[in-house]
C-alpha positions in Angstrom: 62.0 102.4 67.0 64.1 101.0 69.8 62.6 103.5 72.3 59.1 102.6 71.3 59.8 99.0 71.8 61.2 99.7 75.2 58.0 101.6 76.2 55.8 98.8 74.9 57.8 96.2 76.9 57.6 98.3 80.0 53.8 98.7 79.6 53.4 95.0 79.1 55.5 94.2 82.1 53.6 96.7 84.3 50.3 95.2 83.2 51.4 91.7 83.8 52.8 92.6 87.3 49.6 94.4 88.2 47.4 91.6 87.0 49.2 88.9 88.8 49.4 90.8 92.0 45.7 91.7 91.9 44.7 88.1 91.1 46.8 86.8 94.1 45.5 89.5 96.5 41.9 88.7 95.5 42.6 85.0 96.1 43.9 85.8 99.6 40.7 87.7 100.2 38.7 84.6 99.4 37.3 85.5 96.0 36.4 82.8 93.5 38.2 82.6 90.1 35.7 84.9 88.4 36.1 87.5 91.2 39.8 87.2 91.1 39.8 87.7 87.3 37.6 90.8 87.6 40.1 92.3 90.1 43.0 91.4 87.8 41.4 93.1 84.8 40.5 96.1 86.9 44.1 96.4 87.9 45.1 96.9 84.3 42.3 99.5 83.8 43.5 101.5 86.8 47.2 101.2 86.1 48.9 104.6 86.6 50.3 105.1 83.1 51.4 108.6 83.9 53.7 107.3 86.7 55.0 104.6 84.4 55.8 107.1 81.7 57.5 109.4 84.2 59.6 106.5 85.5 60.6 105.6 81.9 61.5 109.2 81.1 63.5 109.5 84.3 65.4 106.3 83.5 66.1 107.6 79.9 67.6 110.8 81.2 69.9 109.0 83.6 71.2 106.8 80.8 71.7 109.6 78.3 
């Protein structure tokens, strides 16, 4: 259960980070709020989950 919670928190954190970064980047490009929001949502859709899982597994093996 503890491991599943750790994975869920890592996915949430990665989504939040990707969303905020994309929203800010889109704003710097001059997009309106709606355009920025679309970019932010797209960032979640295209998040590299395989890389995230590999990172989590790598961290878990270092701790063990």
